[in-house]
matplotlib code that plots the C-alpha trace (Angstrom):
import matplotlib.pyplot as plt

x = [0.0, 2.9, 4.0, 0.7, 1.6, 5.0, 3.5, 1.2, 4.2, 6.1, 3.1, 2.9, 6.5, 6.1, 3.0, 0.9, -2.8, -3.7, -0.8, -1.8, -5.4, -4.3, -1.9, -4.6, -7.1, -4.4, -3.8, -7.5, -7.9, -5.0, -6.5, -10.0, -8.5, -6.6, -9.8, -11.9, -9.3, -9.2, -13.0, -13.3, -10.6, -12.4, -15.7, -14.2, -12.7, -16.0, -17.8, -15.3, -15.6, -19.3, -19.3, -17.0, -19.3, -22.3, -20.6, -19.6, -23.2, -24.6, -22.2, -23.3, -27.0, -26.5, -24.8, -27.5, -30.2, -28.4, -28.2, -31.9, -32.8, -30.8, -32.6, -36.0, -35.2, -34.2, -37.4, -39.4, -37.7, -38.3, -41.9, -42.3, -40.8, -43.2, -46.1, -45.0, -44.7, -48.1, -49.7, -48.0, -49.3, -52.8, -52.8, -51.4, -54.1, -56.9, -55.6, -55.4, -58.9, -60.2, -58.4, -59.8, -63.4, -62.9, -61.6, -64.6, -66.9, -65.1, -65.3, -69.0, -69.7, -67.7, -69.5, -72.9, -71.8, -70.6, -73.9, -75.8, -73.7, -74.1, -77.8, -77.6, -77.1, -74.6, -76.1, -73.3, -73.7, -77.4, -77.1, -74.4, -76.6, -74.1, -76.6, -80.0, -82.8, -83.9, -87.5, -86.6, -85.0]
y = [0.0, 2.3, 1.4, 2.7, 6.1, 5.9, 4.6, 7.7, 9.9, 8.0, 8.1, 11.8, 12.0, 9.7, 11.5, 8.4, 9.1, 5.5, 5.1, 8.2, 7.1, 3.7, 5.2, 7.6, 4.7, 2.7, 5.6, 6.1, 2.4, 2.6, 5.6, 4.0, 0.9, 2.9, 4.8, 1.6, -0.1, 3.0, 3.1, -0.6, -0.3, 2.7, 0.9, -2.2, -0.1, 1.7, -1.6, -3.1, 0.0, -0.1, -3.8, -3.1, -0.3, -2.6, -5.4, -3.0, -1.7, -5.2, -6.1, -3.0, -3.8, -7.4, -6.2, -3.7, -6.4, -8.8, -6.1, -5.3, -9.0, -9.2, -6.2, -7.6, -10.9, -8.9, -6.9, -10.1, -11.7, -8.7, -8.6, -12.3, -11.5, -8.6, -10.9, -13.4, -10.7, -9.4, -12.8, -13.2, -9.8, -10.6, -13.8, -12.0, -9.3, -11.8, -13.6, -10.2, -9.4, -12.7, -12.3, -8.8, -10.1, -12.9, -10.3, -8.1, -11.0, -11.9, -8.3, -8.2, -11.5, -10.3, -7.0, -8.8, -11.1, -8.2, -6.4, -9.4, -9.8, -6.1, -6.5, -9.4, -8.7, -10.6, -12.5, -11.4, -7.7, -8.0, -9.6, -7.2, -4.2, -2.5, -2.6, -1.1, -3.4, -3.0, -2.0, 0.9, 4.1]
z = [0.0, 0.7, -2.8, -4.1, -2.8, -4.5, -7.7, -7.8, -7.5, -10.2, -12.5, -12.3, -13.2, -16.2, -17.4, -18.4, -17.7, -17.1, -14.7, -12.9, -12.5, -11.4, -8.9, -7.6, -7.2, -5.3, -3.0, -2.4, -1.6, 0.8, 2.7, 2.6, 4.1, 6.7, 7.6, 7.7, 10.0, 12.3, 12.4, 13.2, 15.8, 17.4, 17.3, 18.9, 21.7, 22.2, 22.3, 24.8, 26.9, 26.8, 27.7, 30.6, 31.8, 31.5, 33.4, 36.1, 36.3, 36.4, 39.2, 41.2, 40.5, 41.6, 44.8, 45.5, 44.9, 47.3, 50.0, 49.5, 49.7, 53.0, 54.4, 53.3, 55.1, 58.2, 58.1, 57.7, 60.6, 62.8, 61.7, 62.6, 66.0, 66.5, 65.5, 68.1, 70.7, 69.8, 70.1, 73.5, 74.6, 73.4, 75.5, 78.5, 78.1, 77.8, 81.0, 82.8, 81.8, 83.0, 86.3, 86.6, 86.0, 88.5, 91.1, 90.4, 91.1, 94.2, 95.5, 94.5, 96.4, 99.4, 99.5, 99.4, 102.1, 104.3, 103.6, 104.7, 107.8, 108.7, 108.7, 111.2, 114.8, 116.8, 119.7, 122.0, 121.1, 121.5, 125.0, 126.2, 125.4, 123.2, 120.4, 120.7, 119.8, 116.2, 117.1, 119.4, 118.1]

ax = plt.figure().add_subplot(projection="3d")
ax.plot(x, y, z, "-o")
ax.set_aspect("equal")
plt.show()
């Protein structure tokens, strides 16, 4: 191809039109080939660079997805623990309410019993005269 450039110079010197045209065509083909090679090389470098960037981005995305999956699993585990604690609290609350109701019934029964006892007069108190008879006020 370098010879094509030299042939073009020689053809001009000899003056033959066919030789000049042939030499110019050879020169043009040489530069077209050089430009084509340079463009292909640039395109290959560009594609390789782009593939490298895409692989880097894919790696970063995969890493981020992995981290997000780990966070999701941690949140799910925490949520499960909270659900367990909630169930335990609901059981404890129901037990406390049942105990409270039982205590209220016991207090109600005790109050009724004390009310009944207060209306009765003790035989000792009645005999000792510390209590006035019910009929006399």
